[in-house]
N, C-alpha and C positions, 0 to 999 in steps of 0.2 A: 729482687731489689725493687723498691718502690720507685715509680717513675716521677720525674720532676714535673710539677704542674705549671704550665706556661700559658699565658694569654699573649696572642700575637696581634700587633697593630700595624697595618699597612694598607696601601691603596692601589698603586699602579702595577704594571707588569713586573717591574723590578722587584717588588715585594714578594711576588708569587714564588720565585725561586727559593727564598728563605723559608716560606711557609711549607713548601713541598718537602724540603730537607728536614724540617722539624717533624712533619708528619711521618716521614720514612724512617726516622730514628727511634729505635725501640726504647731508649732511655727517657723519652719525653712524652708527656700527655698534654696535647693542646686542648685546654678546657674552654676556650672561646676565642673569637676573632673580632677585632674592632676595625672598622673601615669607614671612610667618608660616606656621607649620604649620597644617594643616587643623584647624578648631575644631568641636566638637559643637554643633549648633543644632536648634531645633524640639523638639517634644514627644518625639520618639523619639531625640533627641540624636545624630542621624546626622552623621558628619563631613562638613563642607562646605568646599570650597576657597575661598580668598579671591578677590575680583574680579580682582586682579592675576594670580593663578595662572591663572584661566580665560583671561584675555587672552593671557598668555605661551604657554599651550598652543595657543591658536588660531593663533599665529604661529610655532609650532615652536621657541621659544627655549629654550636651556638654563636649567633651573630648579633653584634651591636653596631648601630650607626647613629651616634649622637650628632646633633648639629654642632654642639660645642663640647669639647672635652671637659670643661669646667662645670657642666650641668650636674647638679646634685643627684638627680634621679639616675643619671648614667654612672656616677661614682658608686651608688648603692648596687647597681647591677654588676659593676666590675668587681666589687667586693664579694658578691655572691658566687663568683667563679673561683674564688680562693686561689689566686695565682701565687706561686712561690717566686716567679720571675715574669716580668713583662718584656717581650722582645719587640722592638720597633724597627721597621724598615720602610722609610718614605711614607709615613702615615699622613703628613700634611697639616698637622696642627701642633702648636707648642703645648706641651703637657704641663699642667700645674704641679706644684710640689705635692699636693694631696695624692696624685697618681704616682709620682716618682717614689714616694715613700710607702706606698701601699703594700707591695710584696716584700717578703723578708730579704730577698736578694736584689731588690730594687729593679731598675729598668736598664736594659742595654740596647744599644742602637747599632745598626749596620749602616755605615756612612761610606759613600763612594768617593773618598779622597784619602790622601795620606795626611791626616790631621797632624799639626794645626793648619795645614794648607787647605784652602777652599772650604772654610766653614760656610754653611748656608744652603740655599735651595737648588743651585745648579752647578755643582762641582765638576761634572763631566764636561759640560759645555765650556766653562771658563778655562779648564785645563787645556782644551784644544785651541780655544781662542788665543790663549797666551803662549802657544807654541811649546807646551811642555812635551818632554820626550818620554815621560812615564807618569803613571798615576797609580791608583791602588784602592784598597778597601781598609777601613778601620772598624774594629769592634770596640765600642767604648761604653763606659758607664755613663748614664745620663744624669745631668744636674740641671739646675734652673737656667743656665746660660744657653746660648746658641752654639751647639756642637763644641762645648768647652770641657766636657767630662774627661775623666782619666781614661787612658788607652789600655785595653786588654790585649789586643792582638792587631797586627797589620800584615798585609801582603801586597806586594808590588806587581804592577803589570805595565809593560811597555805600550806606548802609543805609536803605531806605525803610520807610514805615509798613506796606507790604504784605509785607515780607520776613519769612521765618522762617529758622531755622538751615539748613533744607533748601535754600531758594532761594539763600541766601548761599553755602552750601557748593558748590552747582553752579556758581555764577558765578565764585567764586574758583578752583575747580578749573580751569576753562577759562582764566581770566586768568593763573594761575600757569604753566600749561603753555605758553602763548604767550610769556610773559616768559622762561621757562626757555630755550627754543630760540633766542631772540634774544640772550640773555645769554651762553650757553656759548661761541660763537665769539669774542666780545669778551674773555671771561675767558681762554680758552685761548691767545690771541695777545698777552695782556698789555695790551690796550687799555683794560681796566677795572682801576682800582686799588681793591682792597678797602678799604672805609671802616669803621673800628672803630665799634661801636655806642656811642652817647652814654651817659654814666653817668646822666643825668637821664631821667625818664620811663619807668623800668623798671617793669613790672607782670607779674603771673603769672596763668596760666589753668589751674588744676589740673583733673585729671580730674573729670568730673561723676559724682556718685553718685546712686543711685536716689531716695534720700530728698529730693534737691534739687527734685524735681517737686511736692512737696506745697505747696499754696497756703496762705500765711499771710495770712488776711483782714485782719489788723491793718495790713498794709502798704498804701501808696497804690495806687490802681487802676492807675496807669501802670506801677508796678513789677511788678504781677501780670500785666498785659498783656504786658510784656516777657518774663516767665517763660514764659508760654504759647508765645510765638513762639520763644524761645531753645531750649526743650527738646523740640521736635519733631525727629525722631519718638521719640527715647528720651532720658530715661525718660518724657517726656510730663508735662504738668501734671495734677495730680489733686487731688481733695478728697473728703470723705466726707459722706454724708447720714445723719442719725440715723434708723435703722430698726431693727426687731426681727426676728430675735434678735440681729443684729449690724449695724453701720453698713455702708452700701452705698458702694463706691468708684465715683466718677464721674471719668472721664478727660475733660479739657477740650481739645478740638481747635482751636477757634477762638473768639476773644473780641475785644471792643473796649472802650475806655474809654467810660463813659456818665455822664450826669448823674444826679442823685438822691443823696440822703444817707440813711444808715441805719447800724445797728450792724454791726460787722465780721462777715461771714458770713451776715447776715440776708437772706433772699430778699425783695426789694422788689417784684418784678413777675415774673410767669410767664405768658406768652402767646405768640402766634405770632411776635411780633417778637423774642423772646428771653427769657432768664432774667437778671434784673438782681439783682446781689448787692452789698450794702453792703461797703465797704472802710474801712481806716483813714483814707483821704481819698478822697472820691468813690465811684464804684461801677463795677462791671465787668459788662458785658453778655455773657453766654455765648451764642454763636451755634451752636456745634456741640459735641456731647458724646457720651459713650459710657458706658453702665452696664456694670459688671463682668460679663463673660460675654455681653454684648449687642453690637449693631451700632453703628457710628458713625452718628449721626443729627443732622439739623438740630433746633434747639430745638423748633420746632412739632411735628415728628414725634415727638420724645422725649416731649413733654408729652401727646401723644395716648395713649401707652401707660403713661406714668409721671407722673401729675399731681403738680405741686408747687404749693404755695400760699404767698402772702406771709406772712411770719412764721416759716416754717420756717428752720432754720439749717444752714449748711454749715460743716464744720470739719476 
């Protein structure tokens, strides 16, 4: 049986799970990979390849890295790969109609939410920020809208109290990859009928900005706990301690909802069990934190070198 010719488009770690599953499946032939151009990273701003590029090079796959997906030269290169289907998983650019209509089976996308909920760039973070109890993955046909295409398949996954965006990210990457390779044969043979997304229940998950990590202590403790979990590893939840000559930034790595009442931002307790801070409702116990320029430490270790006292205020 002739294998289905697929071009894969993706960039971060999340995308790699889907590419690996496609490569391991005997019914598919990955004729090429498209990923974002190398980006400067680190203090020396050295150009770094994306995780998908590294995986593609390991497997000796033809690789394209257009600056813009609308570039005519790129479109010609893409046509030369003769894809019957294009699979997209967190590529990072909006695709023009000229690409969407290029393969005979069109383009399908692995999206980490239960569409139509959380269309957009950061569905995992916003699901945790909004205290959702479950999330999931959707395999969808792509159209010209932002995550508005018809649904081919979905699978659900619970969000537990121990989850952070990192753990949900890893779980949904694997879940989506497995669902993808089960869905493609059904889709290609017409056994799956695409279902238009319902008009009700639409919500959006815009890109997270760095300032979203700052903790507003007037919020309820559960909302702040969700923010700590949702924004790992970037931008991370942070707050400031009033010090001279300037406030000290504290990055919060791990916390939990605690009892106790106090003014928002007021340190209520600081000992080996943690640092308890008053919130708009309830309090938050900081279990692991990092001083700007310092190491990530458990609360007890941190207090050993940087004593805090009840009554001091974070903000």
